N, C-alpha and C positions, 0 to 999 in steps of 0.2 A: 493463669498460672503458666509460666514458661518452663518448658522441659528442655534440658540440654541432652541431646542424644549422643551416644558414643558413635564412633565411626562405624563400628560393627552394626549397631542398631540402625543407623541411617542406611547403610548398605542393604541390610535385610528388608527394611521398610520399602526402599526404592525398588528392590526386586519384586516384592509383594505387590506394590502398586502398579508396576509395569505389567504384571500378569493379570491383575484385576484392578481396574481403576477405582472400583467401588466395592471393596471386600465386604462380604456379608458378616454377620455377627460371629458365626463359627470361625471364619478365617481370622477375624480380629482377635478372638479369644485365643486361637492357636498362636498368633504372633505375640500376644501378650505374655503367654506362658514361655514361649521360646526366647523372647527378648527381655524378660523380666521387667515388663512395663505395664502400668495400669492400662486397661483397655480404652479408657477415655483419652489417654495420650495418643493412642494409635488413631483414634478418631480425629484428634487435633491435627495429626500429621496428614490425614486424609483431606481435611479441610484446607490445609496449607497447599497440598498438591493441586486441589481444585482451583484455588485462587491463582496459583502460578500458571496453570493451564489457561485460565481465562485471561490473565494478563498477557500471556504470549499471543493468544488469539487476537486480542485488542491491538497489540503492537503490529501483528501481521496485517490486520485490516487497515491500520493507519498508514503503514508503509505502502500498501497497495493504493490507497486513496491519494497519497502524495505523488506516486508515480503517474496515476491517471491525471492528476492536476497538471503535472509537468507536461504530459503528452498533449493535453488540451491547450495549455499555454503555447506550446510549440506550434500546434495546428493553427491557433488564432494568429500567431505571428506570421506564419506562412501565408495564411489567407490575406492578411493586411499587405504583405509584400506583393502578393499577386495582384491585389487591387491597385496598388501604386503603379506596378508595371503596366497593368491594363490601361490605367489613366494616362500614363506617359505615352503609350503606343497610340492611344486615341488622339492625344494632343499632337503627336508627330503626324498622324494621318491628316488631321485637320489643317496643319500647317502646309503639308504637301498639296492638299486640295486648294488652299488659298494661293499658294505659289503658282499652281497651274492656272487658276482663274486669272491671276494678275498677268501671266504670260499671254493668255488668250486675249485679254483686254488690250495688251500692248500690240499684239498682232493685228487686232481689229483697228486700233488707232493708226498704226503704221500703214495698214493696207488700204 
């Protein structure tokens, strides 16, 4: 059964659920009388609030995981770039050593 709440009822329910996320039977009965709503409709609103809270928490966790993945991806990219740079430096040093060896060979042959 779907209940359409008036803006006043919604406002009062939201205030009540901010004060106590899980109002007890007495609090629900008082709200029922104050808002002219059956008590089971107040429980439905409570369930809706819980569902919304869980959905918000799930969204927060998903956003956090996405950010962590982005950071991990960036770190992996940086590591690969460093590996490429290290490999290039190693190749340059090897070329320098080869050049020096060739020069030494030339000096030996000339000398």
